[in-house]
C-alpha angles and dihedrals in degrees: 000000000000103000103145141087118204128209100229121191100171092245127122098269102048092041089053090050090049090058096039095052102027094125088065099041120098098163139022119205123198126183128216104203097158099267118166091246099038097115092052095048096042093052090056092045089055092046095055094044090052090048092053098036093241120150111249131201127187112203117200115227100168092147087077092064090050100047108021125083117226136123086231087072099041105070134277096284090064093061114100120232133220127039128019101241138122098261092050102037105033091102089066093064112117103205113251092343095150091045091055094045094046091050093051092042089051092055093047093046093049090048089055095049094253127142107203140049116205123206130179102216111149143197096260090066098051098096095042105038118045092197092059096058123109092240091056094048090050091051092050091046089057091047096052090045093052094039100055136062086219091060091231122203137202118232113200108162095164095058095112099030125101120236088250091055090050090050089054088056088051093049090054090049094047095242112178102228091185083077096057131081132221111155113110092203094068117206129128095297136026108270092224095216111066121096095260092050090051090048090049092052092049094049094051090046091050090050092050093243121145103238108249093184120122107224128190089232 
């Protein structure tokens, strides 16, 4: 029975989850909050939903780009390059982004008679992004349960997996990672140097996948 809605960015992790749990997914929800790479991610989210025959919604959240502070919302030149670590990537945090998205997804899912919201947060993000940590997901799970007649729940099976482990799931499922987006700078091609590009390369390498990504250099 399809009883879940998934938060789908169009990146490697949520696209992998879309394929792994497609028998359970009735609805995919993407958010356009004005990120530098939104157009790239959303086009791939739409592509995979069309391929799998899953209903897809894109919810506009442009107020976030107007009122929130993050280099992810300030253009490609604001994105730091080199390694994916807290000191280097902290500027890319969009405050409480997952909390906002989970809350909206909960309301949409409940309105569509669904019981679960799926999110593809993973272990590699725990130190950098507070709203990707297991403690946060557990707190939000309790909130959506207590705050809905439907007793909604959050399903986050990748919480303690690395991005490489998720990519191994995708390899087994035959996910085409050429049709996913990671680079926080946006543009027509992945820059190849920002923290998320470096993380993408490492995950594909760890999973034994020949990198299909077209990089600028």
